N, C-alpha and C positions, 0 to 999 in steps of 0.2 A: 467510425474509423478507429482502428487500433494502431497507435503510433508510439514508438519508443525511441530512446537514445541508444546508440551503440558506438563503439570506438572504432574509427576507421584505421586503415593501415598506417596512417601518419600519426595516430594517437588522438586525433581531433574528434569532437562530437559529430555524429551524423544522425540523421533521422531515418528510421525504418518503419515501414507500414506493413503490418501483419495481414496476410491474405489467407484465403481459404485453402483447404488442403489440395495438394496435387500428389498423386500416387501415395496417399495416406499420410502426408507430411505437410505441415504449414510452411508457407514460403514467406520471405520478407523482402520487400522492395526497398532499395536504396532511393529514398525520395529525392535527395539532392541530385543524383544522377539522372533520374527521370525528368525532373523539372528543368535541369540544365539543357537537356536534349531538345526540349521544345522551344527554347529561345524565349524572348520576351522578358518578363519580370524574373529576377533571380529567386532561387529557393530561399525560404526563411532561414535555412541552415541549422538553426538551433531550436530547441523546444521553447525557450524564452521568446525568441523572435516569432515563432509560429503562434504562440498564445497572444502576443502583442498585436499580431496582424489581424486578429479577430475573424469574423465570418468570411471576409474576402480571402484571407490567407488559407483558411480551411477549404474553401471552395476551389481555389487554385490547386491545392494538394489533391483533392478528390478528382479533379479533371486530369491531373497528371497520372494518378493511379489508374484511371479508366483507360487512358491512352496506352499506358505501359502494359496493361493486361491484354490489350488488343494487339499491339504491334511493337512492344518494347524489346530491347536488347536483352538476351538471356543473361548477360553479365551483370545486369542490375539486380538480379534475384539471387537469393541463397536460402538454403534450408534453415528453418528457425533454430534447430539445435546448434547450428554452427555460428550463430550470431553472438558476438561478445557484448552483451547488453550492459549498459550503464544504468544508474538510477534513472527512472523515467523522467525526472525533473530535478533541477537544482533546487533542493528543498530550502526554503527560507525559514519557515517555522512548521513544526508538526504539533498540532493540538489534538490530543487523543482523548476520546470519551471513555469514561469508566463506568462499570456496572450498568451498561446500557441495554443488556438483554436480560429479561426476567429470569431465564433459566440459569444464567451465570451468576446473577445477583443472589439467587436462592442457594446455589451450590456453595457459595462463599459465606452465606449468612450465619451458618452454625458457628464457624470459628469466631466471627466478629461479635456475635451475641455473647459468647463466653468472655470476651474482653470488655463487655459492658458498652459496646458501641450501639448507637441508635441511628439506624440508616433511614433515609427517606429518598423519595424521587420527586420532590417538589420542583427542583431544577436539575439540569444535567450536572454531572461531576466530571472532572477530567484532570489532565496533567500535561506537561510539556515533554515531548520526546525530542531530544536534541538532534539536529541535522547530522552531527558528527557520529551518531550511532547508526546511521543508515548505510545499508549495503545492498547491491543489486542481486537479482536472482542468480542462482548457481554459485554464490559465494560460499566459502567455508566460514562458518561461524564458530568462534572460540568461546567455549563456556568459561566464564571467569572463575579463577580459583577460589573466589570468595563465596561461591554458591554451589551447592549440590542440588538445590531445588530449582532446577532450570526448566522453564515452562514455555509453552507456545500459546499464542492467541491470534487467530485469524480475524482480520478486521477489514471491512469495506472502507475505502478512503476516498473522500472527495478532494479533487484538485481545484483550487481556486484559480480562476482565469481573469477575474475582473475585480478591481478594488471595490469593497463594499463596507459601509458603516451603518449600523442600525437598520439593516435590511430586514424586511418582513419575511416570515416563513413562506408566504405566497410568492415572493419574488426572489427567493434565495437561489432558485435554479439558474437565474440569469447570471449569477456570479460564478457558477460552476463550469469549468472547462471540460472536465471528465472525471473518471473514476479509476482507481488502481487498488492494489492490495497491500496491506501491511501485516507482517507477522510480528506482533508486539511481544517479542521475547522478554522474559522476566526473570530476574534473580529474586525468587520469592522470599528467602530469609530476610534480605535487606528490605525488600518492599514492605513486608509485614511490620518490621521494626519502624520503618519510616512512617507508615500509615498510622501506627499507634501514636505517633507524634503529629498527626494531621499533615503529612507531607509525602511526596513521592519524588525521588530524584535518582539516586544511584541504582536503585532496583530496576530501573527501566532504561538506563542510559550508558551502560558500558559500550565500548566500540563493538559494532556488529549486532547489537540487540534490536536493530530496526530493519530487517529485510523488507524492501519496498519494490513493487513492480508487478509483473515484468515490464509492462508498458502502461499507457493510458488509453482507456476506451472513451472516446468523446461522448459528451452528454447526449447528443442527438441520437446516437446509436443505442443507448440504454433506455432512454425514455424515463420510466419510473424505476428508480433504483431500489424500491422497497418490496421486491418480491423475488429476489435472487437467491438461489441455493448457495450456501456457504459451508465449506468443509475443510477439515484438516486430517491428513494421514501422517502417522509416524511409522516408519519402516513398513509402509503399505497397509498398516492397520488403521481403519477409520476411527478417529477419536471425536471429532466435532462434526455435526450434521444438522443444519438448521436453515432458516431463511432470513433475509434481512427484514422481512415483514415483522419479525419478532422484536425489533428494537423498541425500547420504551420511548425514547425521543428519536424521531427519524432524522435523516441527514439534513433536511432543510430546517427543522427545528433547532438543530445544533448550530447551523450557520447563523440563524437569527440570534440565538443566545450569545454566541461568541462575539458577534459583530456589535453587540450593545456595549462591550467593554473596550474593544480596540478595532481598528480597521484591518480587515482581512485583505491581503494583497496577492497578486499573482506569485506563485511559488510557495504559498502556504498550502498545507494539506490538513484535512480534518478527518481523523480516524474515528469510526463510529462505535467502537466497542466490540466485544467478542461474545459469541453464544456459549452455552454450557458445553462441558466436556473437557475442561482444562485438566492437566495432569495432577495438579495439587489437590483437586477436589475428589479424585478417584479414591476408592477404598480397596486396597491401600493406594497411596499416591503413586503415580507413574510419571516420572519426570524424564527429561532429556539427558542423555549421556553421550560421551564421545563415541563416534561411529554411527550415531542415529542420523537418518535422513528425514526431513520434514517437508511435506508438500501441503501448501494451503491453496485453495481454489475457490473462486467465486464465479458463478454462472455469468457468462458474457464478458468477464474481465481477464480470464486466463488463469494460469497457475504459477505459483512462486515456489521454487525449490531451493533448499539449502541443506548442507551437511554440517553436523556438529562435531567439533573436536574439543578435547579437554585442554584448557590453558594451563601450562606448567606454572607452578607457584614460584616465579622468579622475579627479582627486582631488576629494574633498568633505570639508567640515568638519561 
């Protein structure tokens, strides 16, 4: 099931289920309206509540979707492009994998070798992406005035649905509710300076540098997440094209590794790194500028769209 959060007419969160195409366009079912019409147990109402309800809640949602498709009220449905999507989950923590595709690791290796860095892949590397940097699909992203090297990174992202601590790779799937997409936008000048000091903070965390969505595809629908095509377009030009099979550490290995240090909780998301083809590694570099449109897509998970505008260099109190 593909399910996301959207803003209702009253401004409150509602859940929408993305359905197959009708007349060439995806439709979205208002899950709350469909579940309320059937009577009985109330709709989970929010994504947090749906995740907490576990398999019983998911099955109730599936049943409601089936009934709605068969004999539901047309007012419960709307065309997907008309849906005012929110972030697919209230993000608690975002832990992002770094240099987790061999092609991306290699395309950045030349620069770091010149700096005397010694890279290895003995354990996963990563950083924290602040929840305050996250924005939904179709948001306008402002390029910070501190950077001209503004770059894209498509990343498959696991949504944690069950608390886990020191979980094994073999059981990590039990902790995953589903998958979504992150565009790990990056201010490369700052990122490189920070990484030279063995840190990453500002270069990944200006407001808007974390487009996430458009919705969550539940784990049961995806099965094995390690063979999905993953792509990025800038202004309709294909820039990244790979598969999640090319990860150095797969999704479940990352969950195992992270859960040895701290408990992963519902609302945490784990981004799995980006493939080759980022703008900074092109010769010459091809970075994002005001007016650019960026589309990142992962097979089975949907597509995340954002436009870039240049942020004016002004101060505010």
